[in-house]
C-alpha positions in Angstrom: 46.0 12.5 -97.8 47.8 9.5 -96.4 47.3 10.8 -92.8 43.6 11.3 -93.4 43.3 7.7 -94.7 45.2 6.5 -91.7 42.9 8.4 -89.3 39.8 6.9 -90.9 41.4 3.4 -90.8 42.4 3.6 -87.2 39.3 5.3 -85.8 36.6 3.7 -88.0 38.2 0.3 -88.5 38.6 -2.1 -85.5 36.9 0.1 -82.9 33.8 0.6 -85.1 33.5 -3.1 -85.7 33.9 -3.8 -82.0 31.0 -1.5 -81.3 28.8 -3.8 -83.3 29.0 -6.4 -80.6 28.3 -4.0 -77.8 25.7 -4.9 -75.2 22.2 -3.6 -76.1 19.7 -2.5 -73.5 17.4 -5.2 -72.2 14.3 -3.0 -72.8 15.2 -2.3 -76.5 12.1 -4.2 -77.7 9.8 -2.2 -75.5 10.6 1.0 -77.3 7.9 2.6 -79.3 8.4 3.0 -83.1 9.6 6.4 -84.2 7.1 8.6 -86.2 7.5 8.5 -90.0 8.2 12.2 -90.2 11.2 12.0 -87.8 14.6 12.7 -89.2 17.3 9.9 -89.3 19.1 12.0 -86.7 17.1 13.7 -84.0 17.7 17.4 -83.2 19.5 16.4 -80.0 21.8 14.1 -81.9 22.6 16.7 -84.5 23.4 19.2 -81.8 25.7 16.7 -80.1 27.5 15.9 -83.3 28.1 19.6 -84.1 29.2 20.3 -80.5 31.7 17.5 -80.4 33.1 18.4 -83.8 33.5 22.1 -82.9 35.0 21.2 -79.4 37.4 18.7 -81.0 38.6 21.2 -83.6 39.0 23.9 -80.9 41.2 21.7 -78.7 43.3 20.5 -81.7 43.8 24.1 -82.8 45.0 25.1 -79.4 47.6 22.2 -79.5 48.7 23.4 -83.0 49.0 26.9 -81.6 51.3 25.7 -78.9 53.6 24.2 -81.5 53.4 27.0 -84.1 57.1 27.9 -83.5 58.4 24.4 -83.8 59.2 22.3 -86.9 56.2 21.8 -89.2 56.6 18.0 -88.9 56.3 18.2 -85.1 53.2 20.3 -85.2 51.8 18.0 -87.8 52.5 15.0 -85.7 50.8 16.6 -82.7 47.6 17.3 -84.7 47.7 13.9 -86.4 48.1 12.0 -83.1 45.6 14.1 -81.1 42.9 13.6 -83.7 43.3 9.8 -83.4 43.5 9.8 -79.6 40.5 12.1 -79.3 38.4 10.1 -81.8 39.1 6.9 -79.9 38.3 8.5 -76.6 35.0 9.8 -78.1 33.8 6.2 -78.0 33.5 6.5 -74.3 31.0 9.4 -74.6 29.0 7.5 -77.2 28.7 4.4 -75.0 27.9 6.4 -71.9 24.6 7.5 -73.5 23.6 3.8 -73.5 24.9 3.3 -69.9 27.6 0.9 -70.9 30.6 0.3 -68.7 34.0 1.3 -70.2 35.2 -2.3 -69.6 32.0 -4.2 -70.6 33.2 -4.8 -74.2 36.4 -6.8 -74.3 36.5 -6.6 -78.1 36.4 -2.9 -78.0 39.2 -2.8 -75.4 41.3 -5.0 -77.7 40.5 -2.9 -80.7 41.5 0.3 -79.0 44.8 -1.2 -77.8 45.6 -2.5 -81.3 44.7 0.8 -82.9 46.9 2.9 -80.6 49.7 0.3 -80.9 49.6 0.6 -84.7 49.8 4.4 -84.5 52.7 4.2 -82.1 54.5 2.0 -84.6 54.0 4.7 -87.2 55.2 7.5 -84.9 58.3 5.7 -83.5 59.5 3.7 -86.5 61.0 4.4 -89.9 57.5 4.4 -91.3 57.1 7.9 -89.8 58.9 9.4 -92.8 56.3 8.0 -95.1 53.6 9.7 -93.1 55.5 12.9 -92.5 55.6 12.5 -88.7 58.4 12.6 -86.1 58.7 10.8 -82.7 56.9 12.6 -79.8 58.5 13.3 -76.4 56.8 12.8 -73.0 55.9 16.5 -72.7 54.0 16.2 -76.0 51.9 13.3 -74.7 51.2 15.2 -71.5 49.9 18.1 -73.6 47.7 15.8 -75.7 46.4 14.3 -72.5 45.6 17.7 -71.1 43.8 18.5 -74.3 41.8 15.3 -74.0 40.7 16.3 -70.5 39.6 19.7 -71.7 37.7 18.1 -74.6 36.0 15.7 -72.2 35.0 18.5 -69.8 33.6 20.7 -72.6 31.6 17.8 -74.1 30.2 16.8 -70.7 29.4 20.4 -69.9 27.5 21.0 -73.1 25.8 17.6 -73.2 24.5 18.0 -69.6 23.3 21.5 -70.5 21.3 20.2 -73.4 19.9 17.4 -71.3 18.8 19.9 -68.7 17.2 22.1 -71.3 15.2 19.1 -72.6 14.2 18.0 -69.1 13.1 21.5 -68.1 11.8 22.5 -71.5 13.4 25.9 -71.3 16.4 27.5 -72.9 19.3 28.3 -70.5 22.2 30.6 -71.0 25.5 28.9 -71.3 28.1 30.2 -68.8 31.5 30.1 -70.4 33.4 31.3 -67.3 34.2 27.7 -66.1 35.5 26.8 -69.5 37.6 30.0 -69.8 39.0 29.4 -66.3 39.9 25.8 -67.3 41.8 26.9 -70.4 43.7 29.5 -68.3 44.7 26.8 -65.8 45.8 24.5 -68.6 48.0 27.3 -70.2 49.5 27.9 -66.7 50.2 24.2 -66.3 51.9 24.1 -69.7 54.1 27.1 -68.8 55.1 25.4 -65.5 56.0 22.3 -67.4 58.2 24.3 -69.8 60.0 26.0 -66.9 60.7 22.6 -65.3 62.0 21.2 -68.6 64.3 24.2 -69.2 65.5 24.1 -65.6 66.3 20.4 -65.8 68.1 20.9 -69.2 70.2 23.7 -67.8 71.1 21.7 -64.7 72.2 18.7 -66.8 74.4 21.1 -68.9 76.0 22.4 -65.7 76.7 18.9 -64.5 78.3 18.0 -67.8 80.5 21.1 -67.6 81.7 20.2 -64.1 
């Protein structure tokens, strides 16, 4: 429960407030009023929310699967941290819809830095025991970063597909082969990283014995 509250505080606190001062389009007053029968969220927005939610859960579950044989605290920390990082990164996709530059909102940049900094304090300080987390190693951050890249590619792929369907007015079949190939490459990269770490560890042991 404490982790859920922390995720909400970090992702919906300072970054959400910083979004309120984001630059608005110059043509915003030229937009036509929406019909009264329209839903609060359009069909396209609902589809994007569902797509992003499923994609995020999919990537996080993959990360959890990779750490299924480690200590429960380690796997828990990976999921806990990746959810926060991915939620903060998701701001970029939201702002792209309004054609905002990643560096146009200085308050948002500061909010993201502070939020990530606060989470790092939780992970690498004695407060970690209160949240049930343990310090992460470099390889763990690399895997979270790879997971974030996968998430970004999936979201861009699906969003562009939806935009193409709306533009053309026809339904298209989603080709999952590129996504499947991407996942295979990521798993291969993870295996190579493990081999490098094991080799480096064994070499250090040999040096110590000598």
